[in-house]
N, C-alpha and C positions, 0 to 999 in steps of 0.2 A: 021174481025164483029165486031162493038160498041156493046157492052153491053146494054140494055136498062135498065136505073135507075130508080125508083120512088122516086123522092124525096119529103120530108116530109117540108116544110120550115118555118111550125109553129114554135113559138115562145114556147119554153120548159121552163116549170118554173124551173127546178130541173138547166137549164142555167142561170136563171135571178137573180139575189141577188140584193135586193134593193139597191136604190144608197145608203141609211140608213146604211144596214145592211155591204155594202162593205166598207164603209167608219169606220167602228167601227173594220174591220177585225185588224189593228195595235194598237189598245187599248186593244184589249182582246188577241190576241194572239202571242206568239212569237217563233221564231225557230232557235237555233243556234248547231252545231253539237256538242259541247262541254259542252251543257245542256241536262243533259238526254238520252244522245246516241242521239241527234239530233229532239226529239220525241217533238210533237208541245203542247207546254207549256203557262198555262195562261200568260200572260205577268208579269214580277216582281217574280214570282214565280220557282217553280221547279213542280207546281202540273200540270199534263198530261192531256189536253182536253179529252183525251179517259176516265180518270176514270172517271170525272164528268159526259159523256155521258152513261158510264156504269150506273152508281149510279141512270144516272134516268131510265136508260132502265129497271131497277130492280126494281122499284116502288120508288125509293129516293126520298125526295122533296130538295128544294133549302135552306130550313133553316137548316135542316140537315149539306148539303154541306157546309155549311157556319160558322156551328158550329165545325166541324170536323177538316177544314183545313183553317189555319192562312195565311194571307196573299191574297187570291182571295176574290176580292169584288163583293156586289149584282150587283152591275151595269153591272162588265163582267161576272156574271154569265147568267143575264138577255140577254144581248147581244147573246153570246153562244148560249142561245138558240134560238134568233131570226135568227140567222144567219144558226143554223141547221136546222129549219123549211123552210125555205128558198131554201135553197137546199137540201133536203130530195126529194127521187124522187117519 
């Protein structure tokens, strides 16, 4: 007996990263097993991306994060926000 499937072929926003966002991934994030136990970090730093996202979730600002964490750039944080919004469910 063949199962009856209902396929939804509509493009889902969370599955589509704008080309500008997709192209920014290598400039924003890095991941290596020997850096922060393989956590996704901001490129050129040991600052986990999750730290930034948790900061935003708790009402923190981009300016505060820049003040508290050396090495990460405003451009990286803005790109991370763009990528996060583009991939949000």
